[in-house]
N, C-alpha and C positions, 0 to 999 in steps of 0.2 A: 503339605502346605509349603509354599515358597517362603523362604526366610527373608524377612525385610532387613536390609542392611542399614545400620545406624548412620545417620548423617546424609543419606542419599536423597531424602525428601525434607523440604523445609517445614518446621513446625510453626504453626500460627501463634503469635503472641496472645496471651489471655485477654489483654485489654484492647486488642485490635478490633475495629468495627467489622461486622460480618459483611462480606461481599455478596451482592445479588448473583444468583446463578445466571440470569440473563439480564445484562445491564441495559439501562435506558440510554438512548442516544438522541438528544434533542438539540436542535439548532434554534435558539431564540432570536427572532428577527425584530430589530427596532424599526419604527416607522421610517420609511425612506430607504431602507436597505433592500437590495435585490440579489441575494446570493444565488449563484448558479451551482447547484450541488446535485450530484447523482452517484449511483453505484459505480465503482471503478470497473473498467473493462479488462478482460484477460488479453485482448488483442494488442499487438504492437506492430507498427509498420515494418520494422526491421525483421521481426520474427516471421511475419507473413512473407517477406521477400526472400527468406532463405529457401534453398532448393526444396521443393515439395513441402514448404513450411515446416521443415523438420524441427525447428526450434521449439515448437509446441509439444514435441515429444517429451521435453523436460518438464515433467509435471510440477516440480517445485517452482519453476519460473512462472508458469501459467497461474498457479494458485496465488503466488505473491502478487502478481499483477492485479488480481481482482480482490485482494484481501482487505477491502475497505471502501472508502468513498472518496470522491474527488471534488474540489472546487474548480470551476472553469474560469478562464480569463474573461473579464467583461469586455475586452477590446483586443484588437490586433495591434502590435507595435514592434518596433525594432529598437535595440539598445546596444550600447557599447560602453566599455570602461576605458578611460584615457590614461589610467595608470597611477593616478595620484590617490592620496588617502582621503581627500575631502569629498563632501557630498556633491560638489559641483563637477566631480570627475566622471560621473555617470551620465551619459547622454541618452535620452529617451525620445523617440520619434513615434508619435501615435498615428494610426491610420486615420484617414479623413473621416470626419463625423464621429470620432470616438469621444466619449464623455470624459473630460479631463478630471472630474471629481472622483471617478472610479478607477482611474488608471494607476498603474504602479508608479512608485516614486523612488528617489534616492534619498534615504532617510538616515542611514547609519554611517555612510562613508566606507572607505576601505574596499571599494569595488563591490558593494552590496546592492542588489536590486530588491525592493520591498513591495509585496502585495499586501493590501489590507483585506482581511477576511471579514465579510459582513455577516456577523452572527456571533452570539455568545453560546458556546457549546456546553452542554450539560450531560454528565454521565451519572450512573448510580454511585452511591457511597463506596469508597474504596477503589474506584476505577479512574485511571488517567486516560489521556488521549495522546497517542503517538502521532506526531505530525511531521511530514517530510515531503519529498518529491515523489512522483509516481515511480514505482520500482521498474527497473529495466527499461526506462525511457530516457536514454542518454541524450544530452544536448551538447553540441560542440561549443566550447568556450565558456560554459557556465555550469555550475553544479548546485543542487538544492542543499539547503541546510536543514537538519532535523532537530526536533525538540520533543520533549515529553511534558505535558501540561496537566496539572491537577484540576480537571474540569468538573469534579463533583462539588466544588465549593467556590471557585474563583469567579467573580462577577466581571471578568475582564475579557475584552477581545484580544486576539493575538495576530501577529503578522507572519506571513510566510516569506522567507528570505532565500534568495539565490545569490551565490557569489561567483563573480567572473573569475575564470582561471587564467586568463591572459588579457593584456590590454590591446586596444585597437582592433578588436574583432567584433563585428556586428552579430548579434544574436536575435533570432526571430521567435516571437510567440504569436500564434494565431488566435483570433477570437474563438472562444469556447475550447481552447486547448487546456487540458488540466495543468494547473500550477501548484496544487496542494493535494496531498493524499493523507488520509487519517483513518485510524481505527482505535477502539478502546483496548486498554491493556490493564491488568490488575496491578494495583500499587503494593509495594512492599515485598514482592516475591524475590527480587534480585538480591536484596540484603540478607534474606534468609536461606538462599540456596547455598549448599556446601559442595562445590564442584570437586570431583575426584578423578585421578588417573589410576586405572587398574589394568593388569595384564589380562588378555582375553581368555586365557586358560582358566581364570577364576569364574568364568561364565560358560561352562561346557556346552550348553544348548546353543548359545550365541556363536561360539567357536565352530561348532558343527554346521550350523546354518550358514555361517559366513564361508566356510570352506566349500560347502555345496554350491553356493552362489558363485564363488570364484571359479570353480571347475566348470559350471554350466556356462558362465560368461565366456571363458576361454574357448569352450567347444562351440558356442554360438558364433563367436568372432571367426573361428576357423571355418565354420560352415559358410558364413557370409563370404569369406575370401575365396572359397572354392566354387561356390554356386552363383555368386553375384546376382541375387534376386532383384528383379525389377519392380515388383510390387512394393510400395512404401510400407505397407503393414507387415511385410516379411523382413524388413531391414532393421527392426529393433525388437528387443526381447520382451518389453512391456510388463515385466514382473512387478516393479514398483508402481507403475501406472495403474495396474489392475488391483493393487493392494494384496499381492500374493507372496508367500514365502517361496524360496527356491524349489521346494518339493511340491508346490501347488496348493498348500494349505492357505486358507485366508488369513490375512494379517488382522489389523484392527477392524472391529465391526463397524466403526464410524469413519473408515477410510474415505477421503474426499478426492475425487477426480475432477470436480468442478464445484465452485461456490457461486452463489447468487445473492449478494447483499441486497437487501430490500431498498426500494425507493423511499425517500423521505416523504411521508404522507402528511396531508393537511389536517391539522388539529387546532384547537384553541378558539378564542372568541372572535377572531377576524381572520380573513384570508391573507396569508403571507406567501403566496405561491412564488417560487423562485422565477427569475426572468428566464424565458425560454430560449433554446438554441434557435438559430436561423436555419433555413432550408430544410433538408430532409431529417436532420438530427434535431429532435425537439425534446427538451427536458420535460418529463411528465410530472404533473402535480396531482397526486391522488385526490379524489373527490369525496373522501370520507366526511361524514357530517361533523360540522364544527361544534365543539362543546367547550365550556369554560374550563380552564385548567385549575 
């Protein structure tokens, strides 16, 4: 039996509410709201543009990209920050025909651009919602601000904010471009974790496995240097991607090489289908039978 080291796993307080194994994620839509919400995509234009799209070989990047859901911009627009701290210092120019009532605004000042999220989010008891910008989707001149919200009780909407990183630089958001990325996360874990630093020799199995990987990695890189393989599949080792130990043994039985967050399906007493995308990209609204909540 493997010895469990004291302090390595957080203990749950006795009076803490039990968390659901599978949390609810509901977007409550008020009359007149039209949220554009959909599962996040693993694709990024800059990753696709790398030679042979090699950026997708980094599995942690691809998993992070799709690890949640996104809200899409209701309109296309350009914006810039003039450098002052006042709300008047952000200039927003909407595309022709855009609905001004649903457009982003300058609400907080200090070079901040604010999107209103049309929906009150609900998660199961003990679960928060992590909210920020789409991972690995960099924009020149502006950066997303992140937040963690207690969505199991709060009856409030929230805003998604981006902050300009330099003045007098125009930033562009297209209609249906993701501006907000979110996923549930359990509350209270961070305060209970007890992080530790240990020498690797205290974990002989890990040390042996690491040394085996380091040796195989060096040998593989040398083989690449000498043979210069032209087939993309032969140019990377793929151990982590396949969920394998250096000796070929399987790693975690639930190793993920791809995730597919579900679409927000239609439920409740009336249809609140999100506004659809234009052209070929269309937000789907599941046609499950409506039933009172």
